[in-house]
Backbone bond lengths (Angstrom), bond angles and torsions (degrees), N, CA, C in turn:
res aa  C-N    CA-C-N  psi(-1)  N-CA   C-N-CA  omega(-1)  CA-C   N-CA-C  phi
1 M - - - 1.455 - - 1.514 110.64 -
2 R 1.335 116.56 -48.45 1.449 117.97 -176.48 1.520 111.57 -67.92
3 T 1.332 118.63 -30.90 1.455 120.26 176.58 1.511 110.63 -61.97
4 S 1.323 118.40 -42.30 1.452 121.88 178.58 1.522 111.05 -64.48
5 I 1.334 116.65 -41.93 1.456 120.72 178.80 1.513 109.82 -62.39
6 L 1.331 116.81 -41.42 1.448 122.00 179.68 1.516 110.83 -57.49
7 A 1.338 117.22 -49.17 1.455 120.81 -178.68 1.516 111.67 -64.63
8 A 1.312 116.00 -39.99 1.459 119.57 -178.74 1.514 111.35 -66.25
9 L 1.323 117.51 -45.42 1.451 120.54 -179.83 1.517 111.34 -63.44
10 A 1.320 116.78 -35.15 1.460 119.69 -176.99 1.512 111.88 -63.04
11 L 1.322 117.61 -34.35 1.451 120.55 -176.60 1.516 112.90 -83.78
12 I 1.316 118.19 -8.14 1.452 120.74 -178.90 1.516 111.10 -62.81
13 G 1.313 117.10 -40.51 1.454 119.91 -169.99 1.501 114.80 -87.31
14 V 1.311 119.65 14.45 1.447 120.53 179.58 1.512 109.58 -59.74
15 A 1.315 116.35 128.77 1.455 120.96 178.33 1.512 108.67 -135.99
16 A 1.325 117.29 156.67 1.456 121.36 178.69 1.507 109.26 -120.63
17 A 1.332 115.33 154.77 1.457 119.62 -179.92 1.507 112.01 -88.30
18 G 1.309 118.42 0.89 1.461 121.24 -176.41 1.507 112.81 -72.80
19 P 1.334 118.33 136.53 1.455 122.18 -179.87 1.514 112.43 -88.88
20 Q 1.299 117.16 174.84 1.451 122.15 -179.99 1.534 109.88 -137.82
21 P 1.338 118.09 74.48 1.459 120.37 -179.29 1.516 110.85 -60.55
22 A 1.319 117.45 123.94 1.454 121.02 -174.29 1.514 112.50 -64.61
23 A 1.332 117.56 -28.26 1.457 120.14 -175.17 1.518 113.04 -96.31
24 A 1.338 117.13 7.68 1.451 118.93 -177.44 1.518 111.16 -65.72
25 T 1.318 116.37 146.33 1.459 122.17 178.79 1.506 109.36 -132.00
26 S 1.336 116.29 163.44 1.457 120.20 178.59 1.523 110.92 -62.84
27 E 1.345 116.98 -30.14 1.445 119.93 179.27 1.528 110.56 -69.98
28 T 1.349 116.39 -32.40 1.454 120.41 178.93 1.521 110.98 -69.64
29 F 1.327 116.40 -38.62 1.451 122.12 -178.95 1.528 108.85 -120.22
30 P 1.344 118.38 90.28 1.466 120.36 -178.93 1.513 111.30 -63.66
31 P 1.348 118.10 158.93 1.463 121.63 -175.51 1.524 112.51 -56.29
32 A 1.324 115.77 139.86 1.454 121.01 176.60 1.519 109.44 -84.40
33 A 1.324 116.12 149.19 1.462 120.94 -172.22 1.524 112.61 -79.20
34 D 1.344 118.72 -33.14 1.454 121.19 -176.72 1.520 108.98 -151.90
35 A 1.337 115.92 -179.34 1.462 120.48 -175.43 1.525 111.71 -62.45
36 H 1.326 117.25 -41.13 1.467 119.31 179.10 1.519 111.07 -61.81
37 A 1.323 116.78 -39.24 1.463 120.54 179.11 1.530 110.52 -65.69
38 V 1.337 117.18 -36.88 1.465 120.38 176.98 1.524 109.79 -61.76
39 I 1.332 116.34 -47.51 1.456 120.73 -179.38 1.523 110.64 -61.79
40 Q 1.329 117.19 -40.21 1.455 119.97 179.46 1.522 111.03 -63.34
41 R 1.346 116.64 -38.38 1.468 119.98 177.10 1.530 110.82 -63.96
42 M 1.331 116.42 -38.41 1.463 120.47 179.73 1.526 110.65 -61.23
43 V 1.320 116.17 -39.78 1.459 120.99 -178.24 1.526 111.37 -76.40
44 D 1.318 116.74 -36.63 1.467 121.36 -172.29 1.524 113.80 -75.88
45 L 1.327 118.46 -8.65 1.459 119.26 -177.55 1.529 112.44 -70.61
46 N 1.326 117.30 -22.40 1.472 121.33 172.95 1.527 107.56 -118.24
47 P 1.333 118.06 66.17 1.469 119.78 -169.43 1.516 114.90 -62.43
48 S 1.328 118.29 -27.58 1.463 119.86 -178.15 1.521 113.05 -97.52
49 L 1.325 117.14 2.85 1.459 120.48 178.04 1.530 108.97 -82.78
50 Q 1.311 115.97 109.12 1.459 121.18 -178.25 1.525 112.59 -95.22
51 S 1.324 116.64 -28.67 1.463 119.64 -178.28 1.522 108.92 -165.79
52 Y 1.329 114.60 163.56 1.458 119.39 170.08 1.520 110.01 -158.81
53 R 1.318 114.60 163.89 1.461 121.34 167.20 1.522 106.99 -141.53
54 A 1.324 115.39 146.41 1.462 120.52 -179.58 1.520 108.62 -153.06
55 R 1.312 116.87 144.20 1.452 121.13 174.27 1.525 108.78 -75.79
56 V 1.333 114.72 146.76 1.456 120.34 -179.64 1.526 109.64 -137.32
57 H 1.322 115.94 140.25 1.461 122.36 176.33 1.523 107.89 -121.64
58 V 1.331 116.47 130.48 1.459 121.55 -177.88 1.523 109.41 -122.60
59 D 1.327 116.87 124.49 1.467 122.90 172.05 1.520 108.20 -102.69
60 V 1.304 115.76 120.36 1.463 121.80 179.17 1.524 108.33 -111.27
61 R 1.319 115.99 137.15 1.473 119.17 178.34 1.520 108.93 -135.78
62 M 1.320 115.86 111.96 1.454 120.65 175.76 1.521 108.40 -72.18
63 T 1.313 117.20 130.37 1.461 121.41 177.75 1.525 111.24 -102.60
64 S 1.322 115.93 9.03 1.461 121.65 173.76 1.529 107.48 -138.16
65 F 1.335 116.75 162.18 1.470 121.43 179.30 1.523 109.33 -54.51
66 P 1.325 119.47 134.27 1.465 129.74 18.52 1.534 115.40 -95.70
67 F 1.306 118.80 16.59 1.468 123.45 172.49 1.531 113.30 56.99
68 F 1.326 116.88 39.42 1.462 119.80 172.73 1.530 109.34 -66.48
69 A 1.330 116.10 152.17 1.472 120.38 176.24 1.527 109.12 -142.54
70 P 1.334 117.20 62.82 1.468 119.06 -178.12 1.527 112.17 -69.54
71 K 1.319 114.75 147.29 1.459 122.24 173.42 1.520 106.66 -116.32
72 L 1.311 115.99 121.59 1.456 121.33 -172.65 1.524 110.49 -116.93
73 D 1.320 116.18 137.62 1.462 122.18 175.06 1.519 108.61 -123.35
74 G 1.319 115.34 138.65 1.451 118.70 -178.65 1.507 111.86 -162.72
75 T 1.320 114.94 -164.02 1.458 121.57 -178.86 1.521 109.18 -131.13
76 S 1.321 115.62 134.42 1.463 122.89 176.25 1.520 108.24 -98.56
77 Y 1.333 115.91 130.44 1.460 121.58 -179.23 1.528 109.78 -121.81
78 Y 1.317 115.48 139.91 1.468 120.24 173.58 1.519 108.43 -137.35
79 R 1.328 115.79 137.42 1.454 121.46 174.58 1.525 108.46 -140.37
80 R 1.313 116.66 123.29 1.461 121.67 178.56 1.514 110.03 -62.62
81 P 1.334 119.63 139.54 1.467 125.02 13.86 1.529 114.72 -96.96
82 D 1.339 118.71 -24.53 1.462 117.81 -168.56 1.521 113.07 -148.82
83 T 1.322 117.60 35.01 1.453 120.83 177.61 1.517 109.48 -111.52
84 Y 1.315 116.70 120.89 1.460 121.84 176.57 1.516 107.88 -140.03
85 E 1.322 116.25 135.32 1.460 119.31 -178.34 1.520 109.54 -153.55
86 V 1.313 115.83 142.86 1.456 122.66 170.80 1.527 107.12 -117.33
87 V 1.325 116.13 124.25 1.464 121.41 -179.66 1.517 107.82 -119.29
88 F 1.326 116.49 121.83 1.458 120.90 -179.77 1.523 110.50 -91.42
89 D 1.334 114.18 147.10 1.464 120.16 -178.16 1.518 111.25 -64.05
90 R 1.319 115.78 -48.65 1.461 121.76 179.06 1.522 108.32 -140.82
91 V 1.314 114.84 140.89 1.455 120.67 -177.67 1.522 108.64 -126.97
92 P 1.338 118.76 132.22 1.474 120.00 176.78 1.524 110.97 -56.17
93 N 1.312 116.16 151.64 1.458 120.52 -177.39 1.525 112.38 -56.84
94 Y 1.349 117.53 -35.77 1.460 119.27 -177.44 1.523 112.22 -71.10
95 A 1.345 116.96 -11.94 1.465 119.85 179.06 1.520 111.31 -119.87
96 K 1.318 117.56 16.58 1.457 121.92 -176.79 1.533 111.17 -58.13
97 G 1.304 115.60 128.71 1.456 120.42 176.25 1.508 115.00 90.81
98 F 1.347 118.84 -6.26 1.459 118.59 -173.28 1.519 112.90 -69.52
99 E 1.371 117.64 -20.14 1.457 118.23 -177.98 1.525 112.61 -64.28
100 K 1.346 116.96 -19.55 1.464 119.49 177.38 1.524 111.72 -60.75
101 L 1.328 116.52 -27.69 1.452 120.25 -177.25 1.518 112.61 -73.79
102 F 1.334 117.21 -8.33 1.461 119.78 177.59 1.530 111.55 -76.79
103 N 1.318 116.93 -24.24 1.453 120.33 -173.39 1.523 111.97 -59.08
104 D 1.302 115.52 136.51 1.467 124.10 173.06 1.520 114.79 69.68
105 I 1.336 118.43 8.67 1.459 117.69 178.15 1.514 111.82 -114.88
106 G 1.339 116.83 -1.67 1.449 118.84 -178.30 1.508 114.65 -92.21
107 D 1.313 117.88 -11.20 1.450 121.43 -177.11 1.519 109.17 -123.19
108 P 1.343 118.30 130.35 1.464 120.22 -178.02 1.525 114.55 -54.36
109 L 1.337 118.23 -36.41 1.460 118.99 179.80 1.524 111.56 -62.58
110 A 1.328 116.62 -31.82 1.464 120.28 -179.71 1.521 111.21 -69.74
111 W 1.340 117.54 -26.60 1.462 119.47 179.81 1.522 111.17 -57.66
112 E 1.337 115.93 -38.00 1.463 119.93 -172.99 1.525 112.98 -68.91
113 K 1.327 117.33 -14.46 1.453 119.40 -178.88 1.521 112.26 -68.13
114 D 1.335 117.02 -40.41 1.465 118.49 -175.51 1.525 113.66 -128.90
115 Q 1.348 116.78 11.92 1.454 119.59 -178.87 1.526 110.91 -126.72
116 N 1.318 115.30 143.78 1.460 120.91 166.50 1.526 106.60 -87.41
117 I 1.333 117.41 130.45 1.456 121.28 -173.09 1.521 109.41 -126.67
118 A 1.319 115.51 133.10 1.462 121.45 179.11 1.521 109.04 -141.70
119 I 1.322 115.89 153.93 1.455 119.98 174.13 1.523 108.56 -75.49
120 D 1.326 116.01 125.03 1.458 122.07 -176.35 1.521 112.15 -99.58
121 G 1.314 116.48 4.02 1.462 120.51 178.26 1.516 111.01 130.22
122 V 1.327 115.28 178.91 1.459 122.82 176.95 1.523 107.69 -125.46
123 R 1.322 116.70 127.55 1.459 121.81 -179.63 1.526 109.63 -120.01
124 T 1.305 115.69 158.17 1.452 120.81 173.33 1.523 108.12 -99.03
125 I 1.326 116.41 116.47 1.454 122.32 -179.15 1.526 108.06 -125.07
126 D 1.338 115.39 123.47 1.467 120.92 -177.07 1.526 110.76 54.45
127 G 1.322 115.58 35.77 1.456 120.52 176.41 1.519 114.97 79.92
128 R 1.329 117.55 5.04 1.471 120.78 -177.50 1.529 109.79 -118.85
129 P 1.335 117.47 139.89 1.466 119.32 174.91 1.515 110.37 -66.40
130 T 1.330 116.06 133.41 1.458 121.72 -176.26 1.515 109.41 -130.44
131 I 1.317 116.37 125.39 1.466 122.06 177.45 1.525 108.27 -82.61
132 V 1.323 116.43 132.03 1.461 121.11 179.00 1.527 108.55 -108.25
133 L 1.323 115.90 121.49 1.458 121.96 175.55 1.520 109.25 -101.61
134 R 1.315 115.42 137.60 1.465 120.99 177.62 1.523 108.75 -108.16
135 L 1.328 116.14 123.28 1.459 121.95 -178.40 1.525 109.62 -112.61
136 T 1.329 116.35 130.24 1.461 121.56 174.42 1.531 108.34 -132.26
137 K 1.323 116.06 143.32 1.457 121.13 -177.26 1.530 110.99 -63.36
138 K 1.338 116.64 136.68 1.459 120.37 175.58 1.527 110.22 -66.18
139 I 1.314 115.91 -37.43 1.464 121.13 171.88 1.518 106.61 -99.14
140 H 1.309 116.89 118.22 1.462 121.97 -171.32 1.518 112.24 -53.21
141 S 1.312 115.72 132.65 1.456 122.22 176.82 1.520 109.71 -105.91
142 T 1.321 116.59 133.10 1.463 120.56 177.16 1.534 110.89 -84.59
143 I 1.344 117.23 -5.84 1.458 121.53 -178.28 1.526 111.42 -103.83
144 L 1.324 115.89 -55.02 1.463 120.96 -178.09 1.521 109.77 -94.37
145 D 1.328 116.69 122.76 1.462 120.77 179.57 1.518 111.25 -80.40
146 H 1.331 117.19 -55.16 1.459 120.73 177.65 1.524 109.49 -164.50
147 T 1.320 115.02 168.53 1.459 122.23 178.48 1.519 108.65 -128.96
148 L 1.325 116.17 141.89 1.462 121.05 173.73 1.521 108.44 -113.36
149 A 1.329 116.26 131.90 1.462 122.52 176.43 1.524 107.80 -115.65
150 Y 1.321 116.20 127.84 1.462 122.29 -177.39 1.527 109.02 -103.42
151 V 1.325 116.22 120.48 1.462 122.51 -173.93 1.521 109.00 -119.13
152 D 1.324 116.67 124.29 1.459 120.66 178.87 1.528 109.84 -57.26
153 G 1.341 116.67 127.23 1.452 121.06 -174.84 1.510 114.24 -71.70
154 A 1.337 117.54 -13.57 1.456 120.28 179.00 1.528 111.44 -98.76
155 S 1.328 116.33 -48.31 1.469 119.54 -175.15 1.519 113.40 -95.44
156 Y 1.336 118.06 -16.00 1.460 123.73 -174.61 1.527 111.90 61.90
157 A 1.321 116.16 35.19 1.464 122.08 172.97 1.521 109.10 -93.48
158 L 1.324 116.34 140.99 1.460 121.21 173.74 1.526 108.33 -75.33
159 T 1.313 116.94 119.02 1.462 120.34 -177.01 1.521 113.20 -107.28
160 R 1.323 117.51 -21.78 1.458 119.81 -175.93 1.524 109.56 -159.64
161 M 1.350 115.53 146.69 1.454 120.58 170.24 1.522 108.42 -133.87
162 E 1.331 115.11 146.84 1.460 121.87 179.08 1.523 108.56 -134.05
163 W 1.332 115.98 127.99 1.462 121.82 177.81 1.529 108.49 -107.18
164 Y 1.323 117.51 125.25 1.460 123.16 -178.73 1.527 108.77 -111.17
165 Y 1.335 115.70 126.75 1.450 121.50 -174.52 1.522 111.94 -104.66
166 S 1.318 115.08 152.55 1.462 120.58 179.84 1.518 111.81 -61.11
167 S 1.311 116.91 -24.42 1.466 122.03 179.31 1.522 112.17 -75.05
168 G 1.330 116.97 -9.00 1.455 121.52 -175.19 1.516 112.80 98.06
169 G 1.331 117.57 -2.91 1.446 121.35 179.26 1.513 112.75 -77.59
170 K 1.326 115.10 165.94 1.458 121.15 -178.08 1.528 109.89 -150.29
171 I 1.328 115.87 140.05 1.457 122.49 171.53 1.524 107.65 -123.36
172 S 1.329 117.12 130.12 1.470 122.17 179.77 1.521 109.11 -119.66
173 M 1.325 116.68 143.60 1.450 121.64 177.89 1.527 109.64 -140.13
174 T 1.317 116.63 130.18 1.456 121.59 172.22 1.521 108.12 -116.41
175 Q 1.332 116.07 155.04 1.452 118.03 178.35 1.521 111.06 -144.35
176 Q 1.325 114.05 153.01 1.447 121.94 179.90 1.525 108.74 -118.39
177 Y 1.339 114.66 159.06 1.454 121.10 -174.27 1.519 111.48 -124.03
178 G 1.322 115.52 158.42 1.444 122.71 172.87 1.516 108.58 -146.17
179 K 1.306 116.53 168.66 1.459 120.28 -177.69 1.520 110.00 -100.19
180 Q 1.328 115.82 127.36 1.455 123.08 174.46 1.524 106.41 -118.75
181 G 1.327 116.01 108.17 1.452 118.94 -172.31 1.515 109.16 65.99
182 S 1.312 117.11 -125.13 1.466 120.88 179.51 1.519 112.73 -100.32
183 Y 1.353 117.36 10.35 1.453 120.60 -174.49 1.526 111.58 -115.53
184 W 1.349 115.15 146.05 1.462 122.11 173.37 1.520 107.60 -97.00
185 V 1.314 116.17 122.89 1.467 121.32 -174.83 1.528 109.84 -136.52
186 P 1.335 118.01 157.29 1.467 120.56 177.34 1.529 111.78 -61.98
187 T 1.318 116.40 136.50 1.468 120.98 177.22 1.522 112.02 -114.96
188 S 1.339 117.87 -27.35 1.461 120.23 179.49 1.515 109.86 -156.81
189 Q 1.338 114.96 158.78 1.464 122.24 178.99 1.519 109.14 -142.44
190 H 1.304 115.54 151.25 1.465 120.89 173.70 1.521 107.85 -133.16
191 A 1.321 116.19 128.08 1.463 121.65 -178.73 1.516 110.42 -121.24
192 T 1.326 115.04 141.80 1.464 122.29 173.78 1.520 107.94 -122.51
193 I 1.319 116.42 124.41 1.464 122.23 -178.03 1.517 108.79 -110.91
194 D 1.313 115.80 123.41 1.458 121.46 -178.79 1.517 108.13 -139.64
195 I 1.322 115.89 80.44 1.453 121.67 178.21 1.521 108.24 -127.04
196 P 1.340 118.32 161.22 1.465 119.68 -177.20 1.528 112.18 -51.32
197 H 1.322 115.60 126.77 1.464 124.43 176.36 1.527 113.99 75.07
198 V 1.319 119.08 -5.48 1.463 120.97 -179.42 1.518 109.73 -134.56
199 H 1.329 115.86 118.16 1.462 121.50 176.12 1.525 106.98 -131.92
200 A 1.333 116.03 126.04 1.456 119.20 -174.73 1.512 110.48 -158.40
201 V 1.326 115.06 163.98 1.462 122.22 171.30 1.521 107.14 -129.25
202 A 1.325 115.92 154.78 1.457 120.43 179.92 1.517 109.55 -147.80
203 D 1.316 115.10 144.05 1.462 121.02 178.01 1.521 108.70 -130.83
204 A 1.335 115.15 128.58 1.458 121.39 179.41 1.521 109.69 -114.17
205 Q 1.310 116.03 138.45 1.456 122.72 176.41 1.527 108.33 -125.24
206 Y 1.349 114.78 132.30 1.461 120.56 -179.22 1.520 110.16 -103.81
207 G 1.338 116.29 139.32 1.449 121.33 178.49 1.523 111.33 -87.54
208 S 1.326 115.97 -159.13 1.464 120.88 -179.25 1.529 110.31 -65.84
209 Y 1.312 115.33 143.09 1.459 122.35 -179.48 1.517 110.83 -95.55
210 Q 1.330 116.11 140.09 1.457 122.83 165.87 1.518 106.01 -103.74
211 T 1.315 117.01 117.40 1.459 120.89 -173.56 1.524 111.62 -107.88
212 N 1.336 114.18 150.35 1.464 122.96 179.55 1.526 111.37 52.14
213 V 1.334 113.72 51.34 1.460 121.51 177.43 1.520 108.70 -117.31
214 A 1.311 116.04 164.65 1.461 119.95 178.01 1.529 109.16 -66.08
215 V 1.334 115.52 129.96 1.464 121.59 179.60 1.528 107.79 -128.69
216 D 1.303 116.52 118.39 1.454 122.11 177.95 1.517 109.49 -110.35
217 V 1.316 116.40 165.71 1.460 120.68 174.95 1.515 107.55 -66.88
218 I 1.329 115.49 126.06 1.457 120.93 -175.23 1.517 109.73 -108.58
219 A 1.310 116.87 128.67 1.471 120.15 176.32 1.521 109.78 -86.56
220 P 1.325 118.21 134.13 1.462 120.27 178.92 1.515 112.16 -62.98
221 S 1.324 115.58 146.91 1.454 119.83 -179.75 1.517 110.77 -78.37
222 A 1.290 116.45 164.36 1.464 120.99 178.73 1.522 109.78 -73.44
223 P 1.346 117.46 148.81 1.461 120.12 179.52 1.521 110.86 -68.46
């Protein structure tokens, strides 16, 4: 049971560095030719953003037994080109070590290191064209079947991710953006976890961002 909870909690905090310019149009961002080009557009929207750090608060609520409701506080770090990490101040014993699973999944460039990525089509979501990327592990996983990343077709912002498990489970995450200085950055996330034996929701809120600051690898503190 606790192993399943550990995996589920780890995926809650997935965040992307992609911005969401409110005034972006399809004419401003012409269609990308392939999945790599889509990812490059996602990164290039904040071309002068080299790094950031921001405080983050996550409320988790289990909707199935054992009905845990941990509240987590930590710091989100990003450093170009492909370093993203969330480090929590204190982690309950049953979730000790799960923050390691955040590494390399918060930045689109990091996806290409261990995932095969292809365009899975274009859908209309909330009236906007949305590019769907399909991610599969280069080294076959017996747990995770595939991941879908939803990218706004006009702004090239990551708006949603869905993880599909071989067990039939699914984790979904949506995120919203705001402007901090001249950069578009994630401000909040909502996750729904629906996997065997674990059902939960989580909401993350990000505080003020410090941009283009020194960012080093941070070791998590002891519980």
